[in-house]
C-alpha positions as semicolon CSV with decimal commas, in nm:
position;residue;x (nm);y (nm);z (nm)
1;M;-5,230;-4,695;-2,226
2;V;-5,037;-4,467;-2,008
3;E;-5,106;-4,108;-2,066
4;A;-4,807;-3,880;-2,063
5;E;-4,834;-3,648;-1,774
6;D;-4,847;-3,271;-1,845
7;K;-4,539;-3,136;-1,715
8;Q;-4,610;-2,789;-1,548
9;S;-4,365;-2,589;-1,366
10;T;-4,447;-2,564;-0,995
11;P;-4,386;-2,273;-0,761
12;V;-4,078;-2,469;-0,617
13;D;-3,939;-2,518;-0,966
14;E;-3,983;-2,149;-1,048
15;R;-3,798;-2,039;-0,726
16;K;-3,510;-2,277;-0,804
17;T;-3,479;-2,128;-1,165
18;S;-3,507;-1,754;-1,036
19;M;-3,247;-1,825;-0,760
20;G;-3,007;-1,983;-1,034
21;R;-3,044;-1,662;-1,220
22;T;-2,996;-1,433;-0,937
23;I;-2,686;-1,636;-0,844
24;T;-2,559;-1,635;-1,206
25;V;-2,611;-1,257;-1,227
26;A;-2,447;-1,181;-0,893
27;A;-2,146;-1,399;-0,998
28;G;-2,110;-1,196;-1,312
29;V;-2,123;-0,870;-1,122
30;I;-1,868;-0,971;-0,889
31;F;-1,637;-1,092;-1,169
32;L;-1,684;-0,751;-1,329
33;L;-1,610;-0,561;-1,017
34;F;-1,288;-0,782;-0,991
35;L;-1,173;-0,718;-1,324
36;G;-1,247;-0,359;-1,275
37;Y;-1,027;-0,330;-0,985
38;I;-0,746;-0,528;-1,146
39;L;-0,738;-0,285;-1,441
40;I;-0,740;0,021;-1,220
41;V;-0,449;-0,142;-1,009
42;L;-0,251;-0,246;-1,306
43;I;-0,302;0,053;-1,541
44;G;-0,527;0,321;-1,405
45;P;-0,302;0,503;-1,172
46;S;-0,004;0,514;-1,394
47;S;-0,136;0,566;-1,723
48;G;-0,139;0,912;-1,846
49;A;-0,022;1,063;-1,514
50;S;0,206;1,346;-1,505
51;G;0,495;1,414;-1,291
52;P;0,780;1,223;-1,163
53;T;0,764;0,857;-1,207
54;A;0,814;0,612;-0,901
55;A;1,033;0,371;-1,129
56;V;1,346;0,218;-0,982
57;D;1,662;0,417;-1,084
58;S;1,457;0,739;-1,135
59;P;1,478;1,026;-0,905
60;A;1,270;1,012;-0,578
61;P;0,996;1,275;-0,580
62;D;1,051;1,519;-0,287
63;F;0,810;1,567;-0,012
64;K;0,770;1,775;0,282
65;L;0,591;1,616;0,583
66;S;0,444;1,756;0,890
67;L;0,562;1,501;1,164
68;L;0,302;1,378;1,413
69;G;0,556;1,449;1,690
70;G;0,595;1,804;1,580
71;G;0,827;1,965;1,327
72;E;0,872;1,910;0,961
73;L;1,086;1,672;0,759
74;S;1,165;1,668;0,365
75;L;1,300;1,415;0,175
76;A;1,577;1,674;0,062
77;S;1,706;1,715;0,407
78;L;1,778;1,339;0,414
79;R;2,001;1,363;0,083
80;G;2,342;1,179;0,172
81;S;2,160;0,898;0,376
82;P;1,984;0,578;0,242
83;V;1,615;0,635;0,318
84;V;1,338;0,370;0,386
85;A;1,002;0,550;0,294
86;N;0,696;0,345;0,397
87;F;0,354;0,437;0,308
88;W;0,114;0,286;0,553
89;G;-0,226;0,340;0,730
90;S;-0,354;0,266;1,085
91;W;-0,674;0,114;0,915
92;C;-0,462;-0,131;0,710
93;D;-0,418;-0,491;0,833
94;P;-0,099;-0,582;0,623
95;C;0,058;-0,243;0,757
96;R;-0,017;-0,353;1,107
97;A;0,159;-0,683;1,048
98;E;0,468;-0,512;0,885
99;A;0,503;-0,256;1,159
100;P;0,728;-0,449;1,408
101;A;0,955;-0,548;1,130
102;L;1,002;-0,189;0,997
103;E;1,088;-0,079;1,358
104;S;1,309;-0,366;1,433
105;V;1,512;-0,302;1,100
106;W;1,531;0,082;1,159
107;R;1,664;0,009;1,519
108;K;1,939;-0,228;1,370
109;N;2,029;0,028;1,090
110;K;1,989;0,373;1,240
111;A;2,348;0,387;1,356
112;K;2,480;0,316;0,997
113;G;2,317;0,655;0,887
114;V;2,002;0,496;0,743
115;A;1,697;0,719;0,775
116;F;1,335;0,575;0,796
117;V;1,014;0,780;0,745
118;G;0,638;0,667;0,757
119;L;0,401;0,844;0,562
120;A;0,042;0,777;0,674
121;V;-0,210;0,746;0,406
122;E;-0,579;0,861;0,432
123;D;-0,554;0,859;0,801
124;T;-0,637;1,093;1,080
125;E;-0,397;1,231;1,320
126;R;-0,540;1,047;1,625
127;D;-0,563;0,725;1,462
128;A;-0,199;0,751;1,325
129;K;-0,078;0,838;1,670
130;A;-0,236;0,550;1,827
131;Y;-0,088;0,325;1,559
132;I;0,245;0,457;1,620
133;K;0,207;0,428;2,017
134;E;0,061;0,066;1,967
135;F;0,394;-0,054;1,761
136;N;0,616;0,168;1,964
137;I;0,761;0,328;1,637
138;T;1,030;0,549;1,709
139;Y;1,131;0,683;1,344
140;P;0,956;1,005;1,210
141;N;0,615;0,970;1,083
142;G;0,356;1,207;0,935
143;L;0,026;1,248;0,739
144;V;0,096;1,250;0,364
145;D;-0,048;1,488;0,126
146;P;-0,237;1,306;-0,154
147;S;-0,003;1,483;-0,421
148;V;0,284;1,279;-0,253
149;T;0,094;0,935;-0,307
150;K;0,025;1,055;-0,663
151;A;0,400;1,136;-0,714
152;Y;0,506;0,809;-0,581
153;R;0,221;0,634;-0,799
154;I;0,093;0,462;-0,464
155;T;-0,168;0,195;-0,560
156;G;-0,242;0,069;-0,201
157;V;-0,088;0,033;0,113
158;P;0,174;-0,061;0,237
159;E;0,441;0,032;-0,008
160;T;0,786;0,071;0,087
161;F;1,066;0,261;-0,129
162;L;1,436;0,243;-0,061
163;I;1,617;0,569;-0,173
164;S;1,985;0,591;-0,233
165;R;2,207;0,839;-0,079
166;D;2,182;1,044;-0,404
167;G;1,813;1,046;-0,404
168;R;1,731;0,786;-0,656
169;L;1,459;0,520;-0,600
170;A;1,672;0,195;-0,554
171;R;1,399;-0,056;-0,464
172;K;1,012;-0,074;-0,437
173;F;0,816;-0,315;-0,207
174;V;0,435;-0,333;-0,294
175;G;0,267;-0,507;-0,019
176;P;0,404;-0,591;0,321
177;V;0,783;-0,646;0,373
178;D;0,923;-0,876;0,613
179;E;1,238;-0,806;0,812
180;A;1,459;-1,039;0,628
181;Q;1,370;-0,877;0,297
182;L;1,420;-0,530;0,392
183;Q;1,726;-0,603;0,571
184;A;1,874;-0,786;0,255
185;A;1,759;-0,481;0,053
186;L;1,930;-0,224;0,290
187;N;2,251;-0,417;0,265
188;E;2,267;-0,373;-0,090
189;L;2,179;-0,019;-0,055
190;V;2,439;0,058;0,233
191;K;2,738;-0,098;0,047
């Protein structure tokens, strides 16, 4: 008669079980963090916030910007011109990817009276100036006050707003914009 072997767990089996539990818990934590991030991005910044909205066809919130090259610029001073307002950060890889396209579209459209302005978010003056030099950006740029990012309901960078001649938000791009997208949107705005 064959006796049934007594199944006892070995240290190897216990380590495998422990590792499996650790992986399961880690995956659950990662999922919850991801879910929290999505909720914050989708509903957090805009729910219950006061002040002007950044909805298309609403008035663009005014801002005053101390320019990195010296001087000041306000959105109100650009009234009568179509405006491209780009929120960016020197630390942001997608911003770095779109920088050449923004400069190219600016150069092609500045003679048409289109104004561009860059608003550096959560950046230092030194890093922002290095970014501008690296990408040979020639349109005005400055460090933006957090109240402006709140007024525009910025959820991340890059975000680009097209503002009509009469100061209304005409278009919003969340994430990097390419040259063809931006030019097509500007063509509609300049008509």
